[in-house]
C-alpha positions, 0 to 999 in steps of 0.5 A: 823780305830781303831784296835779291842781289842784282846779277850782271847782264851777261849772267842773266843773258846766259841764263835766258839762253839756257832756258830757251834751249832747255824748254824748246823756245829756240824754234819758236824764236826763229819762227818769229824771226821768219815772220818778222815784222808781221809777228813781233812777240814771243809768248813765254809761260812764266810757269816754264821759267819757274820750272827751269829755275825757281830762284831765277823766276823770283829774280824776274819778278824782282828785276823785270826791266833788266830780266826782260831786256836781257831776254830780248837780247838773248833771243835776238843775238844768241838764237836768231840766224844772221839774216833773221837778226839783221831784219829784226835789228833794223826795226825797233824794239825788236822781238818783244818778250811777253811773259804770260800766266804769272803766278797767283801770288803776283796778282794784286788788285788795283786798289791794293797796289802800293809803293813796294810794288813799284818797278816790280812785275805784277798781275792785275785785272779789270774792265777796260773803261777807256782807250786812247788813239794809237800814237808813236812814242820816241825810242831813239831821237836823231838830232842835227847839230846846228853848228856842225850839222852832225847827226847825233843819236840820243836814247829816250827815257820811256817814263818821260813825257818830254824829249831828251836832247843831247847834252853835247854834240858828241865827238864819238858820234862825229860831232864838234863837241860843243855843249848844249849851251854852245849849240842847239839841236833839231830833231829829225823824225824821219831818221828817229826810231818810234814805237806805237803806244796806246793808253787804256784805263782799267777799272776794278770789276764789281765782284770784288767790291764790298758794299758802298766801295767805289771802283778804282782805276789805273792807267795802263801803257800798251806798246808795239803789237799790244795796241788796239787789241782791247776795247772798252768793255773788255775784261782783261788780265794785265801783266806789267811793271808798276811805274811811278813818276813825280807829279809836277806843278809847272816845272817843279817836281813834287814829292808825290808820285802818279802810278801807271802800269807798263804792260808786258802782256795782256790776256783776255779773260777766257771764262766769265765769272772767274772771280766767282768760281765756287770752292769744292765745298761751295760746289757741293752746296750748289749741287745739293741746292739744285736737287732741292724740291723747293729750289725755286722758293728758296731762290726767290725768297733770297731776293730782297727777303726784307720786302714782303710779297711780290712772289711772281716778280721775285720769281721772274727776277730769279729767272732773269739772273740765270737768263736764257741761252744766247745763240748764233744763227747759221747766217751769223745773226745773234739771238739774245738770251738775256731777259729784260724786266720793267717794274712799274708802280706807285711810289713806295712799292719798294721798286728801287730797293728791289733793284739795289738788292738785285744789283748786289746779288747778280754777278756783275750787277750794276745799279744806275739811276736814270734821273742822274744818268745820261745816254752817254753814262748808260751807253758810251761816250767820247771824252777829252782825255787830259792824259792824252793832251785833250784828245778824244777817247772812248769811255764805256758806260753802265751797260758796257761795264755790265756786259755779261751781267745785269744792269739795274736802272732806276727811274727810267721814265725820268730820262730824256727821250734822246737818252732812252733812244740810246738804249734801243740798240743795247736792249735788242742787238746788245751792242752800242754803236758810237759815232762821235768826235771822229770815233766810230766803234761798236761795243758789246753790252750783253746784259739783262736790264732790270728797269723801274719807272713811275706812272706819269700821274703818280699813281697807276690807273688801270683804265689807261694803257701802259703807253699812257701810263709811262713816259716811255716810247712804245718801241722801248716798252716792246723790248721788255720781256716782262712788265710788272705793275706794283700798285699800292691798294688798301687791303686789310689782310695784305696791310696786316701782313706787310706791317708784320713783316716790316716790324719783324725786319726791324725787331730782328735788326734791333736784336742783332745790334745788341752786345749780347743777342742771346740776352733778350730783354723782358717784354720780348717773346723769344719764340716769336723772335725766332719765327720772325727771324726765320721769315726775314733771313734769306734761305740762301746766303748772298755769296753762295747765291751769286756763285750759284748763278755764275756757275749756272751761266758759265757751265749750263746751256740747256736745250729745248726737249721735243715736249717742251718745244711742242708746249710752247708752239701750241700755246703761241698758235692757240692764243693767236687762233682764239683771237683770230676766231673773233668776229671782225678785226681781232686784237693781236694777243702776242707776237713773235717777240713774246714767243722768244721771251717765253723760250728765254724764260723756259731756258732760264728755269732749266738753268736754275735747276742746272739741267741740260734739258728744258723740260715741260715743267720749265715751260709751265713755270715760264707760261705761268709767269708770262700769263700773270704779266699779260693778265694784269695789263694786256687783258681785253675783258670784253673779248676775253683775250690778250691785246699786246697793243695795250702794252706796246701800242699807242691805242689798244684794239678796243680803243681803235674800234671805239675811236672809229665810232667816235670819229664817225659821230663827230663827222655826223655832228659837224654836218649839222653844225658847220662851225664844229662841236664842243667837247660837252656836245661830243660827250653827250652824244657819245654817252647816248651811243653807249660810251663811258664818259671817262673812256670817251675823253681818253679816246678823244684826246688820242684822236687829237694827238693822232691828227684824226680830229682838230680843235680850234676855239674850243670846237672840234672837227674831224680831219678830212681823209680825202 
């Protein structure tokens, strides 16, 4: 495209003055002048400029440096009252012109920025990953000549990182006229003019990335009243001028350039999932889907269709993607709506594959491996920023970048105890507090977590409690709304179905790789291939499902109906009531934390249907999934009720009861054998009192860990409670 002809400064300034007068900005400029310096910026809608003169609007995009500078001059010199002008000119940089809401055709993704965009006004977006401290930048230096003592003013280059000294002691400024080689200068910071400056780093949003693509980053320079308005984790739209500065090797300038954006304005993303807004045709598809009688089946079968089975797990993950409704109490406390799920199971049960699939489907889904991620990589950390002369700055981690999305964290059990403890706050309060290297900040991490972990001993042992199975603290386990056990047990019918499904996946994939998929070779049953294709192809295509979820989370905020609330209350009260009716101390079947989980699952079910009301059917779906989860790992078969301590406690109710019996046996045995008793003697005595040998060994080990008994030289004694 042919470059526009540059206009002279007076013409541009006159054009701006005409614009200010035509669109009512004069009163706004004078209001800023009255409130200066507390208010220092004039926000100008680019659409107004375009309506005023489309050719001039294009000129602003082409020559933003001149256009914005002259706009500031017109605002200060031609529209302010004399007393206002005097106040504004005394404090640089004066009134800032902030052009906002640039046209869509000026939007450029970070990875698409090229040399043709340099020195042009562009718009881009991203997640703030890092933000430096605010520091002053020199606008105009005042220097003292060492020969004559004259004070010389020297404007500074905004793109240079070094101070530009006067080339001579200018006579027109009252100097002696000596050149830089004949004299030297001292800078006087107190008389010089500065502006606040901050550097942030934005990273591309995950929604725009194709599979396997790494997100690109860009440095953005903020000045004056733009500093300290955004923080790591914020999603922003930046309007600014793309700059290019040559790289250096020592004092030598290279022919390669680094780029950064000099921000003109910053707009926080007003709505979530903006990049996943459905088209009119897609919205019609979404509405039709929401009324489908087999909606839930279609959605859960679209999650990892290449993986056979796990119907309840996939249905729960579908509810997790939609999520409950976040709320604020009248007292200001926040109640999370995000659902946390943990998958625990044997190797080879497709846990990692499910996590990767969910990260690809869920809006703002991010995958991370706990084995390779530290606490800082998951939450946030203070790092030394070389662009800021090695100063400490804050960098957001996975959970912050997944804000308002889903964080899929594999191998949670491989993380160190210190790293896992950093997740406690993120899972419940959904914030991350950083206090490192002199930085104190609280970042938002409003995301749901889908985690996966392997049992300590390689295979899941149904005889052990959940805490014994996984190398994770009970406090962290209790924060998961649902925990699913995925075991690999030989079963002829199930194994046949799995083998058939895997073969179908491979055969359909093989046909898709043929040059002519319609030309099926001899020996392959075409009808069977069609059946297999129907089985492994997702009912809802991935891009539509992502937009369906984003649309529901953006626009649907269901409320519990009276009937639904009554069903949930009756379930909670009756379940705890049945446990309370047991003779002696009773186990705790569920707590208020599990009650909130049921509410979140019910809200997610209503959201899935795009319903503004949570009906009884939503509660029944939530309770079915919740009871499935509890029945697998929290059922006390002897008492016929749930025991939540089997999931989140160091000992189940039955183990505590048996532990008291076993400790009493040891106390009685030690009375006869003062030097203690051996393990074999304890197990023999326990067997006579109805203990299973395996059960007795486990309880004995836990009593030892809890300090109830101690062992020395292979002999055991009970610790005195006096």
